[in-house]
Biotite code that builds the C-alpha atoms (Angstrom):
import biotite.structure as struc

atoms = struc.array([
    struc.Atom([-0.137, 0.187, -0.128], chain_id="A", res_id=1, res_name="MET", atom_name="CA", element="C"),
    struc.Atom([1.466, 3.466, -1.079], chain_id="A", res_id=2, res_name="PRO", atom_name="CA", element="C"),
    struc.Atom([2.424, 5.713, 1.712], chain_id="A", res_id=3, res_name="ASP", atom_name="CA", element="C"),
    struc.Atom([0.358, 9.138, 0.956], chain_id="A", res_id=4, res_name="LYS", atom_name="CA", element="C"),
    struc.Atom([1.108, 11.103, 4.002], chain_id="A", res_id=5, res_name="LYS", atom_name="CA", element="C"),
    struc.Atom([2.018, 14.577, 3.978], chain_id="A", res_id=6, res_name="GLU", atom_name="CA", element="C"),
    struc.Atom([5.884, 15.393, 4.258], chain_id="A", res_id=7, res_name="PRO", atom_name="CA", element="C"),
    struc.Atom([6.866, 15.833, 7.828], chain_id="A", res_id=8, res_name="GLU", atom_name="CA", element="C"),
    struc.Atom([9.018, 18.700, 9.161], chain_id="A", res_id=9, res_name="SER", atom_name="CA", element="C"),
    struc.Atom([11.834, 18.367, 11.615], chain_id="A", res_id=10, res_name="SER", atom_name="CA", element="C"),
    struc.Atom([14.997, 20.498, 12.649], chain_id="A", res_id=11, res_name="ASP", atom_name="CA", element="C"),
    struc.Atom([16.651, 19.392, 9.662], chain_id="A", res_id=12, res_name="GLU", atom_name="CA", element="C"),
    struc.Atom([13.806, 20.607, 7.251], chain_id="A", res_id=13, res_name="GLY", atom_name="CA", element="C"),
    struc.Atom([10.882, 18.876, 5.359], chain_id="A", res_id=14, res_name="GLU", atom_name="CA", element="C"),
    struc.Atom([11.653, 14.973, 5.398], chain_id="A", res_id=15, res_name="LEU", atom_name="CA", element="C"),
    struc.Atom([10.100, 13.100, 2.659], chain_id="A", res_id=16, res_name="VAL", atom_name="CA", element="C"),
    struc.Atom([10.322, 9.359, 1.717], chain_id="A", res_id=17, res_name="ASN", atom_name="CA", element="C"),
    struc.Atom([11.477, 8.263, -1.440], chain_id="A", res_id=18, res_name="LEU", atom_name="CA", element="C"),
    struc.Atom([8.336, 8.086, -3.300], chain_id="A", res_id=19, res_name="SER", atom_name="CA", element="C"),
    struc.Atom([7.443, 11.608, -2.277], chain_id="A", res_id=20, res_name="GLN", atom_name="CA", element="C"),
    struc.Atom([10.958, 12.772, -3.242], chain_id="A", res_id=21, res_name="LEU", atom_name="CA", element="C"),
    struc.Atom([10.273, 11.538, -6.645], chain_id="A", res_id=22, res_name="ALA", atom_name="CA", element="C"),
    struc.Atom([7.001, 13.002, -7.084], chain_id="A", res_id=23, res_name="ALA", atom_name="CA", element="C"),
    struc.Atom([8.547, 16.327, -5.848], chain_id="A", res_id=24, res_name="GLU", atom_name="CA", element="C"),
    struc.Atom([11.590, 16.215, -8.304], chain_id="A", res_id=25, res_name="LEU", atom_name="CA", element="C"),
    struc.Atom([9.444, 14.960, -11.281], chain_id="A", res_id=26, res_name="GLY", atom_name="CA", element="C"),
    struc.Atom([11.517, 11.703, -11.586], chain_id="A", res_id=27, res_name="VAL", atom_name="CA", element="C"),
    struc.Atom([10.820, 8.004, -10.856], chain_id="A", res_id=28, res_name="THR", atom_name="CA", element="C"),
    struc.Atom([11.736, 6.221, -7.764], chain_id="A", res_id=29, res_name="ARG", atom_name="CA", element="C"),
    struc.Atom([13.976, 3.814, -9.745], chain_id="A", res_id=30, res_name="GLN", atom_name="CA", element="C"),
    struc.Atom([15.960, 6.732, -11.050], chain_id="A", res_id=31, res_name="TRP", atom_name="CA", element="C"),
    struc.Atom([16.339, 7.994, -7.543], chain_id="A", res_id=32, res_name="LEU", atom_name="CA", element="C"),
    struc.Atom([17.290, 4.598, -6.526], chain_id="A", res_id=33, res_name="HIS", atom_name="CA", element="C"),
    struc.Atom([20.034, 4.374, -9.093], chain_id="A", res_id=34, res_name="THR", atom_name="CA", element="C"),
    struc.Atom([21.287, 7.849, -8.259], chain_id="A", res_id=35, res_name="LEU", atom_name="CA", element="C"),
    struc.Atom([21.667, 7.104, -4.484], chain_id="A", res_id=36, res_name="ARG", atom_name="CA", element="C"),
    struc.Atom([23.254, 3.833, -5.036], chain_id="A", res_id=37, res_name="THR", atom_name="CA", element="C"),
    struc.Atom([25.902, 5.066, -7.751], chain_id="A", res_id=38, res_name="LYS", atom_name="CA", element="C"),
    struc.Atom([26.587, 8.796, -6.910], chain_id="A", res_id=39, res_name="ASP", atom_name="CA", element="C"),
    struc.Atom([28.480, 9.424, -3.451], chain_id="A", res_id=40, res_name="PRO", atom_name="CA", element="C"),
    struc.Atom([26.967, 12.971, -3.407], chain_id="A", res_id=41, res_name="ALA", atom_name="CA", element="C"),
    struc.Atom([23.363, 11.808, -3.189], chain_id="A", res_id=42, res_name="PHE", atom_name="CA", element="C"),
    struc.Atom([22.291, 13.175, 0.116], chain_id="A", res_id=43, res_name="PRO", atom_name="CA", element="C"),
    struc.Atom([22.221, 10.793, 2.981], chain_id="A", res_id=44, res_name="ALA", atom_name="CA", element="C"),
    struc.Atom([18.873, 9.243, 4.202], chain_id="A", res_id=45, res_name="SER", atom_name="CA", element="C"),
    struc.Atom([17.751, 9.796, 7.957], chain_id="A", res_id=46, res_name="ARG", atom_name="CA", element="C"),
    struc.Atom([15.931, 7.464, 10.132], chain_id="A", res_id=47, res_name="ARG", atom_name="CA", element="C"),
    struc.Atom([13.996, 7.918, 13.189], chain_id="A", res_id=48, res_name="ARG", atom_name="CA", element="C"),
    struc.Atom([15.006, 6.090, 16.298], chain_id="A", res_id=49, res_name="PRO", atom_name="CA", element="C"),
    struc.Atom([13.255, 2.604, 16.228], chain_id="A", res_id=50, res_name="GLY", atom_name="CA", element="C"),
    struc.Atom([12.415, 2.859, 12.519], chain_id="A", res_id=51, res_name="SER", atom_name="CA", element="C"),
    struc.Atom([13.789, 1.275, 9.581], chain_id="A", res_id=52, res_name="THR", atom_name="CA", element="C"),
    struc.Atom([12.190, 3.660, 6.863], chain_id="A", res_id=53, res_name="ARG", atom_name="CA", element="C"),
    struc.Atom([14.442, 6.034, 5.332], chain_id="A", res_id=54, res_name="GLU", atom_name="CA", element="C"),
    struc.Atom([13.480, 9.919, 4.817], chain_id="A", res_id=55, res_name="PHE", atom_name="CA", element="C"),
    struc.Atom([15.406, 12.717, 2.953], chain_id="A", res_id=56, res_name="TRP", atom_name="CA", element="C"),
    struc.Atom([15.710, 16.281, 3.679], chain_id="A", res_id=57, res_name="ASP", atom_name="CA", element="C"),
    struc.Atom([13.609, 17.943, 0.740], chain_id="A", res_id=58, res_name="LEU", atom_name="CA", element="C"),
    struc.Atom([15.849, 21.036, 0.607], chain_id="A", res_id=59, res_name="GLY", atom_name="CA", element="C"),
    struc.Atom([19.114, 19.096, 0.441], chain_id="A", res_id=60, res_name="GLU", atom_name="CA", element="C"),
    struc.Atom([17.767, 16.750, -2.093], chain_id="A", res_id=61, res_name="ALA", atom_name="CA", element="C"),
    struc.Atom([16.454, 19.534, -4.338], chain_id="A", res_id=62, res_name="ARG", atom_name="CA", element="C"),
    struc.Atom([19.973, 21.282, -4.122], chain_id="A", res_id=63, res_name="ALA", atom_name="CA", element="C"),
    struc.Atom([21.733, 18.106, -4.962], chain_id="A", res_id=64, res_name="TYR", atom_name="CA", element="C"),
    struc.Atom([19.422, 17.374, -8.150], chain_id="A", res_id=65, res_name="TYR", atom_name="CA", element="C"),
    struc.Atom([19.887, 21.180, -9.242], chain_id="A", res_id=66, res_name="ARG", atom_name="CA", element="C"),
    struc.Atom([23.654, 20.893, -8.772], chain_id="A", res_id=67, res_name="ALA", atom_name="CA", element="C"),
    struc.Atom([24.521, 17.543, -10.442], chain_id="A", res_id=68, res_name="ARG", atom_name="CA", element="C"),
    struc.Atom([26.437, 17.255, -13.431], chain_id="A", res_id=69, res_name="GLU", atom_name="CA", element="C"),
    struc.Atom([24.130, 16.260, -16.319], chain_id="A", res_id=70, res_name="LEU", atom_name="CA", element="C"),
    struc.Atom([25.454, 13.563, -18.826], chain_id="A", res_id=71, res_name="ARG", atom_name="CA", element="C"),
    struc.Atom([23.144, 13.137, -21.761], chain_id="A", res_id=72, res_name="PRO", atom_name="CA", element="C"),
    struc.Atom([23.453, 10.362, -24.038], chain_id="A", res_id=73, res_name="GLY", atom_name="CA", element="C"),
    struc.Atom([24.126, 10.539, -27.740], chain_id="A", res_id=74, res_name="GLU", atom_name="CA", element="C"),
    struc.Atom([21.141, 10.228, -29.746], chain_id="A", res_id=75, res_name="ARG", atom_name="CA", element="C"),
    struc.Atom([21.508, 7.354, -32.381], chain_id="A", res_id=76, res_name="THR", atom_name="CA", element="C"),
    struc.Atom([18.171, 7.674, -33.837], chain_id="A", res_id=77, res_name="ASP", atom_name="CA", element="C"),
    struc.Atom([19.054, 10.768, -35.625], chain_id="A", res_id=78, res_name="LEU", atom_name="CA", element="C"),
    struc.Atom([22.216, 9.718, -37.420], chain_id="A", res_id=79, res_name="LYS", atom_name="CA", element="C"),
    struc.Atom([21.832, 8.592, -41.021], chain_id="A", res_id=80, res_name="PRO", atom_name="CA", element="C"),
    struc.Atom([22.769, 4.978, -41.341], chain_id="A", res_id=81, res_name="PRO", atom_name="CA", element="C"),
    struc.Atom([26.108, 4.276, -42.179], chain_id="A", res_id=82, res_name="SER", atom_name="CA", element="C"),
    struc.Atom([27.356, 3.505, -45.589], chain_id="A", res_id=83, res_name="ALA", atom_name="CA", element="C"),
    struc.Atom([28.408, -0.503, -45.602], chain_id="A", res_id=84, res_name="GLU", atom_name="CA", element="C"),
    struc.Atom([30.264, -1.463, -48.496], chain_id="A", res_id=85, res_name="GLN", atom_name="CA", element="C"),
])
């Protein structure tokens, strides 16, 4: 069952789960999971005492996402077919 709770506030700022973070940034949960496992600069998650659920500071995550280096791939569908002889 998806978690539809509103983001919570704490001393660190607004804390959100991965689904909420994906919705705020306009990306998929899968993409965020890829970023958090492959990019050491991805903001660290926080856990409340006695909980196994991870939360992220929304402000930190937004700042990270805006500042990260974009590396778009090369589109191959626009290139003409190579001439094979």
